[in-house]
N, C-alpha and C positions, 0 to 999 in steps of 0.2 A: 504493500500500500504506500502511495506517495505521501509526503509530509502534509501537503494541503488537504488531501483526503482524510488523513488521520485527524488533523485539527478539526475539520468539519464534523467528523463522526463524534469526537469528544465533546465538541460544543453542543451538538444535538443531544448527546447523552446527558449533559448537565441541565437540560431543559425538560427532562422527563418528569412525570408527576412526583416521583420521589427524589428529585434532584434538589440542589441547594435553594432554588427559587421558591420551593414550597417548604423546605425544612427550616431554613434559617429564620424567617419571620416567626414561624410557629414555635420553635424552641426558645427564641428570644422572648416572645410575649409570655409564654408559659413560665419561663424562668424568672422573669421580672415579677409576675404576679405571685409566684411562690415565695420569692425573696421578700417582696413587700409585705405579704401576710406574716411571714416569720419575723422579719426585722421590726415591723411596726407593732406587732403584738407584744414584743418585748419592751421596746423603747417608746413606742407610740409616736404619732405625728405631732408636730408642733401645734399647740392649742389655738394659736391665732392665725393659722395658715390662710383661712378664708379672707381675712382682712389684710394680712401682711402682703399677700401677693399683688395687691393693688399698688404697692410701692414699686417703682421702677427697678431698683437694685434686686429686690426679691423676685420680681418677674424675670429678670435676666438670669438669676441663679436657678430658677425652676425650669426655664426654657432651654438653656444652652446644653445641658447633658442629654436630654432626649433628642434634640436636633443633631447633636454630634453623633449619637448612636445611629440615628436614621441615615445620616450621610455616610457613615462608615459601613453600615449594612448594605446600602444601595451600591456603594463602590465595590464592596467585597463580592456582591452578586454579579456585577459586571465582569470582574476579574475571574470569576469562577468559570467563565467561558474563554477558552484560549484565543488569543489574538484581539481581545477587546481592551479598551482603555477605560479610565474612570468616568469619562463623559461629563454630563452636567453635575454629577455629584461632587466633582472637584471644586466647583464654585461654592457649594455649601460647606465643604470641608475647610475652605479658606475663609468664608464669611463668618462662620461661628466664632473662631478664635479672634478674628478682627474686631467683632463687636465686643467680645469679652475684654480684649485689650483696651478698647476705648473706654469701657466702663471702669476698668482698674485705673487707667490714667486720670480720668475725671475725678475719681475718688481721691487719688493721690494728691492732685492739685487742690482739691477742695478742703482737705484736712490740714490742720497746722502741723509743722514738722514733728512735734513731740507726740502726735497721735497716730502717725502713720504706721510705725512698727507695731504698736499694740493692736491696731486694727488688722494688720496682716497676720499676726500671730494668733489672735483670737483667744478663746478659752478651751477649744476642743479640737485642736489640730491633730493630736494623736488619735482620738476617736475617729476623726474624719478619715485619716489615712488607713487605719485598721479596718474600718467598716467597709469603705469602698474597695479596698484591696481584697478583703475576704469575699465580699459578695461578687466581685468580678471573676473569681476563679471558676465557679460552676458555669457561669455564663460564657466564659472563654472556652471551657471544655465543650459545651454544647455547640458553640459557633464553629469551632474547629471540626467537630464531628459532622456538622451539616455541610461545611465547605469541602470535606473529603469526598463528598458525593459529586463534586464538580471536577474541573480540570484546569486549575489556575496555572498559567505559565510563569507566574511570579509568586512562588509560594511564600517567600519572606514578606512581601508587601501584603499579600492576602492575609497572612497571619497577623501582621501589624493592624490591619483593618479590623480583624476579628477581635483583637485586644482593645482597640479603640471603641468598637461596638460594646464590648463587655464592660469596659470602664465607664463609658457614658451611661449605659443602662443602670449600672450599680450606683453611680453618682445621682441619677434621677431618683432612685429609690431613697437614697440617703438624704437628699435635699428636702424630702417631705418631713423629715425629723429635725433637720439642722436649723438652729436659730441664729447662726452667724451670717449676717446679711451684708457685711462689707464686701464689695467687689475685690478689694485687696486680699481678703481671706480666701474666697472661693476661687478667684482667678489663680491663686498660688497653690493651695492645698488640694482642691478638687483636681486641678490640672495635673499636679504632681502624681496623685494617685492614678489618674487616667493614663498618664504617660508610662507609669510602671506596668500597667496591664498591657499597654501597647507594645512595650519592649518585650515583655514575656511572650506575647502573641507572635511577634516577629521571630523570636528564637524558636518557638515551637512550630510555627508554620513552616519555617525553612526546612524542617525535618518531616513533619507530618503531612504536608500538602504537596510534596514532590511526586512527580509521576514520570 
């Protein structure tokens, strides 16, 4: 079989009913719901979430993790078919961090110098890193399992996107509990935890998603 024919066959195989296009959204949603039930049953959602989300910094904190997860998942599904690129998902992958950076810079400029470091450190950075990191692990495992049903020609990048998806989804669950509303806090600690999941996904994907 010629190379082009092999690529077309593998691309068609990745679109079958049990392929990543069906599996990845399903396992991500089920995983997020299970984690939300488990995590929030122990620590609970923040009591003022309904009113707090009307404030712009809180809205940004609640919106950016699921949007990042959505963009990573969409990009990962495109790469699950050999010969395809990130497409329009690349714009969302760039836009979400850009908005987050703008929010952090605006907060930095608005605060007096003595308040900037306390705002960034917050009171729950350790819990933030641990919670997002631990919750991202089963989501990453599920995402990699789903993507193994595809045929990515860039397994390291696909694994990184799986980690980004897992980290963003885990951060979305954690944000329902978190009361740290400074963009300096979540732009640093949330992103640090998400990047950890992304790096782990890249390492695992380079091995597990090869064909």
